C-alpha positions in Angstrom: 5.6 78.4 41.6 6.1 79.5 45.1 8.4 77.6 47.7 6.5 77.0 51.2 7.8 75.0 54.0 5.9 72.2 55.5 6.0 70.7 58.7 5.5 67.2 58.3 5.9 64.2 61.1 8.5 66.6 63.1 10.6 67.4 60.4 10.8 70.5 58.0 10.5 70.4 54.2 11.4 73.2 51.7 8.8 72.7 48.5 8.0 74.3 45.5 4.3 74.5 45.1 1.5 75.7 42.4 -0.7 77.5 44.6 -3.7 75.3 43.7 -2.0 72.2 44.6 -3.4 69.7 47.4 -1.7 69.1 50.5 -2.6 65.4 49.6 -0.8 65.7 46.2 2.6 67.5 47.9 2.8 64.8 50.6 2.4 62.1 48.3 3.8 63.3 45.0 6.5 65.7 46.6 7.7 64.5 49.5 7.0 60.9 49.4 4.4 60.5 51.7 2.4 57.6 50.2 0.3 56.7 53.6 -2.5 59.2 52.6 -4.5 57.8 49.9 -6.2 59.4 47.2 -9.8 57.9 47.2 -12.8 60.2 46.0 -10.5 63.3 46.2 -13.7 65.4 47.3 -13.2 64.9 50.9 -16.2 61.9 51.2 -14.2 59.1 51.9 -11.8 60.0 54.3 -8.7 58.2 52.9 -6.6 61.0 53.0 -7.0 61.9 56.3 -4.0 63.6 58.2 -3.4 65.6 61.4 -3.0 69.1 61.1 -2.3 70.9 64.3 -3.9 67.7 65.9 -7.0 67.8 64.2 -8.1 65.4 61.6 -8.6 66.6 58.1 -8.8 65.5 54.6 -5.6 66.5 53.0 -7.5 66.3 49.4 -9.3 69.5 50.7 -6.6 71.6 52.1 -4.1 73.6 49.7 -0.6 73.1 50.6 -0.1 76.8 50.9 -2.8 76.6 53.7 -0.6 73.9 55.9 2.4 76.2 55.8 3.1 76.9 59.6 1.0 73.9 60.5 2.1 70.6 62.4 1.0 67.8 60.0 1.2 64.3 60.9 1.0 61.4 58.7 0.2 57.8 59.4 4.1 57.1 59.0 4.8 59.9 61.7 2.3 57.8 64.6 5.5 55.1 64.6 8.4 55.9 66.9 11.7 53.9 66.4 10.4 51.7 64.0 7.8 50.7 66.3 3.6 50.8 65.8 1.7 53.1 68.0 -0.5 51.6 70.3 -3.3 52.3 67.8 -2.0 51.3 64.7 -0.9 47.7 66.7 -4.9 47.4 67.6 -5.7 47.8 64.1 -3.2 44.9 63.1 -4.0 42.4 66.3 -7.7 42.6 65.8 -7.7 42.5 62.0 -9.4 45.8 61.4 -7.3 45.8 57.8 -8.4 44.1 54.7 -6.8 45.6 51.6 -5.6 48.7 53.8 -6.4 51.5 51.8 -8.4 53.0 54.1 -6.5 52.2 57.0 -4.5 54.9 57.4 -7.1 57.6 57.2 -8.8 55.6 60.1 -5.8 55.3 62.1 -5.4 59.2 62.3 -8.8 59.8 62.5 -8.7 57.6 65.7 -5.7 59.1 66.7 -7.6 62.7 66.7 -10.4 61.2 68.5 -8.3 59.8 71.3 -6.5 63.2 71.6 -9.4 64.9 72.6 -11.4 61.9 74.3 -9.2 59.2 75.8 -12.0 57.2 76.6 -14.6 57.2 74.0 -17.8 55.3 74.2 -19.0 53.2 71.0 -21.5 55.6 69.7 -18.2 58.5 70.2 -16.1 56.2 68.3 -18.5 55.2 65.6 -19.5 59.0 65.4 -15.9 60.0 64.8 -15.2 57.6 62.4 -18.5 58.3 60.2 -16.3 60.2 57.4 -13.8 57.5 57.1 -15.1 54.9 54.6 -14.1 51.1 54.3 -15.4 48.4 51.5 -13.8 45.9 53.0 -13.7 45.2 56.9 -17.1 46.3 58.0 -16.8 48.9 60.9 -17.2 46.2 63.9 -13.4 45.0 63.9 -12.6 49.3 63.0 -14.6 50.2 66.4 -13.1 47.1 68.4 -9.4 48.5 67.3 -10.1 51.9 68.5 -11.2 50.6 72.0 -8.1 48.5 72.5 -6.1 51.4 71.5 -7.8 53.6 74.0 -7.0 50.9 77.0 -3.7 50.7 75.7 -3.2 54.4 76.0 -5.0 54.2 79.4 -2.2 51.6 80.6 0.8 53.4 79.0 1.4 50.6 76.3 2.3 53.1 73.6 4.6 51.1 71.4 4.7 47.2 71.0 7.7 45.2 69.6 5.6 45.3 66.7 7.5 47.0 63.6 6.1 49.0 60.5 7.2 46.2 58.3 5.2 43.7 60.6 2.0 45.1 59.1 
C-alpha cells in the first residue's frame, strides 16, 4: 500500500492504494465518487470517463498512482452550488438520458470537447463522442444535447435553476 494524494473536483484526498489499482476503482470504492461507471473495464465503452487535466480519459485504464498531481473532474464536479452546468441541463432537457448508465461519461466527454472547441459541428460532436457507447437512447438526442450545451455556453447560460436532485 502506498499513500497518494488525488485532486478530485477541486479538493485533495489522501488515499492508500495498491500500485495496480485503477483510478476508477479508487474514485468509486475509496472516495465515493460513483458517477463514473464500471462498464467494460477495458476502455471500450466510455462509461468511466473523467477529465484529467482537462482531457477526457477512461479511468479504468489509468492507474490511480498515475493520476497523482493531476486535476481530476468527475460528473459530480461539474455542478456548482447544487446546480447542474449547462451541458448537464441540456442532456436532461432534450431527453438524452435513458437508463443513465452511460450519461456521466457522455457528459464528461462532451465537456472536454466544448473545452477545446466551443462551437463544434455535428460531425465533430459525433467524432468526439464515438468512444462512448449507449444502448438505450440512440445518439441523435446526445448530439442535440451537446449542441444545446454549446449554445448555452456561448450565451453565458452556465447553469440553470435545475438541481442535481432534479435529474
